[in-house]
Structure formats: structure tokens, C-alpha cells
VEXKOL-601183 format. One record per residue (C-alpha): residue number from 1; chain; x, y, z. Coordinates in steps of 0.2 Angstrom, whole numbers, plus 5000, padded with zeros to 4 digits. Example, Ala and Ser with C-alpha at 12.3 -4.5 7.8 and 13.67 -1.06 7.14 Angstrom:
% VEXKOL-601183
  pos  unit    px    py    pz
    1     A  5062  4978  5039
    2     A  5068  4995  5036
This chain:
% VEXKOL-601183
  pos  unit    px    py    pz
    1     A  4902  6623  4189
    2     A  4906  6607  4198
    3     A  4909  6598  4182
    4     A  4915  6608  4168
    5     A  4914  6594  4156
    6     A  4896  6588  4160
    7     A  4889  6590  4143
    8     A  4904  6582  4134
    9     A  4905  6567  4145
   10     A  4886  6565  4146
   11     A  4885  6564  4127
   12     A  4900  6553  4125
   13     A  4892  6541  4137
   14     A  4875  6541  4127
   15     A  4884  6538  4111
   16     A  4895  6524  4118
   17     A  4879  6516  4124
   18     A  4871  6518  4107
   19     A  4886  6510  4099
   20     A  4885  6495  4111
   21     A  4866  6493  4107
   22     A  4870  6493  4088
   23     A  4884  6480  4090
   24     A  4872  6469  4099
   25     A  4859  6471  4086
   26     A  4847  6479  4099
   27     A  4846  6494  4087
   28     A  4845  6491  4069
   29     A  4852  6503  4055
   30     A  4834  6509  4052
   31     A  4831  6512  4071
   32     A  4846  6523  4074
   33     A  4839  6538  4083
   34     A  4840  6557  4078
   35     A  4849  6565  4093
   36     A  4843  6581  4099
   37     A  4855  6591  4111
   38     A  4852  6608  4117
   39     A  4868  6619  4116
   40     A  4870  6638  4116
   41     A  4872  6653  4104
   42     A  4889  6660  4103
   43     A  4897  6644  4096
   44     A  4893  6647  4077
   45     A  4906  6650  4064
   46     A  4896  6666  4060
   47     A  4890  6679  4072
   48     A  4874  6673  4081
   49     A  4873  6684  4096
   50     A  4871  6703  4098
   51     A  4887  6713  4099
   52     A  4881  6718  4117
   53     A  4883  6699  4122
   54     A  4901  6697  4117
   55     A  4908  6700  4134
   56     A  4895  6689  4143
   57     A  4897  6675  4130
   58     A  4916  6674  4127
   59     A  4922  6679  4145
   60     A  4909  6675  4158
   61     A  4902  6660  4150
   62     A  4919  6654  4143
   63     A  4920  6637  4152
   64     A  4902  6632  4150
   65     A  4904  6636  4131
   66     A  4919  6626  4130
   67     A  4909  6611  4136
   68     A  4895  6614  4124
   69     A  4908  6616  4110
   70     A  4916  6599  4115
   71     A  4898  6591  4116
   72     A  4894  6597  4099
   73     A  4910  6590  4092
   74     A  4907  6573  4099
   75     A  4889  6573  4091
   76     A  4895  6580  4074
   77     A  4909  6567  4073
   78     A  4896  6553  4076
   79     A  4887  6558  4060
   80     A  4902  6553  4050
   81     A  4903  6536  4057
   82     A  4898  6521  4046
   83     A  4896  6503  4049
   84     A  4888  6491  4061
   85     A  4890  6502  4076
   86     A  4886  6519  4069
   87     A  4876  6527  4083
   88     A  4864  6540  4076
   89     A  4855  6544  4060
   90     A  4858  6562  4063
   91     A  4857  6577  4075
   92     A  4848  6593  4078
   93     A  4857  6605  4090
   94     A  4846  6619  4096
   95     A  4856  6634  4101
   96     A  4845  6645  4111
   97     A  4850  6663  4115
   98     A  4849  6669  4133
   99     A  4836  6658  4142
  100     A  4823  6665  4153
  101     A  4809  6656  4163
  102     A  4791  6661  4161
  103     A  4776  6658  4150
  104     A  4781  6656  4132
  105     A  4777  6668  4118
  106     A  4772  6654  4106
  107     A  4781  6645  4093
  108     A  4776  6657  4080
  109     A  4786  6671  4088
  110     A  4802  6660  4088
  111     A  4815  6665  4075
  112     A  4826  6651  4069
  113     A  4842  6651  4059
  114     A  4855  6638  4056
  115     A  4873  6634  4054
  116     A  4882  6618  4050
  117     A  4894  6610  4062
  118     A  4912  6610  4054
  119     A  4914  6591  4059
  120     A  4897  6585  4054
  121     A  4893  6574  4039
  122     A  4886  6589  4030
  123     A  4900  6601  4035
  124     A  4902  6608  4017
  125     A  4883  6613  4015
  126     A  4882  6632  4014
  127     A  4866  6636  4005
  128     A  4854  6645  4017
  129     A  4866  6646  4032
  130     A  4861  6661  4042
  131     A  4859  6660  4061
  132     A  4845  6670  4070
  133     A  4852  6684  4081
  134     A  4842  6690  4096
  135     A  4843  6694  4114
  136     A  4832  6681  4123
  137     A  4820  6666  4122
  138     A  4809  6658  4135
  139     A  4813  6640  4140
  140     A  4795  6635  4136
  141     A  4797  6642  4118
  142     A  4813  6631  4116
  143     A  4803  6616  4121
  144     A  4788  6620  4111
  145     A  4799  6623  4095
  146     A  4808  6606  4098
  147     A  4792  6597  4099
  148     A  4784  6606  4084
  149     A  4799  6607  4072
  150     A  4809  6591  4077
  151     A  4798  6579  4085
  152     A  4783  6582  4074
  153     A  4795  6584  4060
  154     A  4788  6600  4053
  155     A  4806  6608  4049
  156     A  4821  6602  4039
  157     A  4834  6603  4053
  158     A  4843  6587  4052
  159     A  4862  6589  4055
  160     A  4860  6607  4058
  161     A  4864  6619  4073
  162     A  4849  6629  4075
  163     A  4850  6646  4083
  164     A  4833  6651  4092
  165     A  4827  6668  4098
  166     A  4812  6678  4100
């Protein structure tokens, strides 16, 4: 990768801009956005990938996963901020398993599980934590899931890291 910190630095910049907008009263407390940032499975505190993927995820993809981990940390810490420049109302971090192109199978085929981030405002929440484990998911299904479950608000995913697979 040309920039091994692209995700971390990108989210740091976005949150910095949101803090500035809050300080300038361009964004009010009630207008703080829900941040959605796509990450990856393999970062959960519990197993969220098939055992067959361990070499791929923890050796081959080690550098990109370190970047995703740092990005998630920046986002999770932002949920603990209070005051006039608190940047976000919360987050949803979809963590799709191995991504493929092609026509989606449909949102009804997507299995979603979740975990809390250890640095987030709800870090001690444990009831119902259970990541979904699977081998792959289509990019189209990830986008459709985000639209249906987060944008339309059909699911209760705020401040959760959501593993997605089909």
C-alpha cells in the first residue's frame, strides 16, 4: 500500500473538521452526525472469521488491519467526547468479511452480528454481543445493508462494530 495509514488519517481529518464546525456553531448538538465507516472482520475482541482465514487476516493483511484498527480507535474515542466540540452522535462500523464484486444476494441473505469497541462510550455493554462468522460477502450487499439498516434506521446498530457476511 502506498499509504499504510490512509484510513486512520482520513477519519482523523473528518473528525477534526467536524470539531471545527461544532466550535463555529455550524453544527449544533442536535445535528451531530452518526458516522459510518467500513472496516473489516478480524478486528473483533472475539473470533469473527473462520479459522481458515487466520493466516490471511493476521499475516497477509496485517498492515491494512493495523490501519483499520487505528481508524476504529479514533472513531470510538470520539464517542466519549463531550462539550461544545464533540464531533459525532455515535458510529456504526460495518466489518464485512472477505469482499467480492458482483450482483448482491440481497439484504435478507446478510447475516449480521456485533461487538462493542473497547474504547467506545458503550464499551462495557456485553448483552447480545456475538459477531457473525462467514467466508464472504458481496460489496453490493454491504451497501444495501448499510442503506436498509443504518440510513433507513431499521436496526439498532449505534456504537456497534457489525460483522457482515452471507
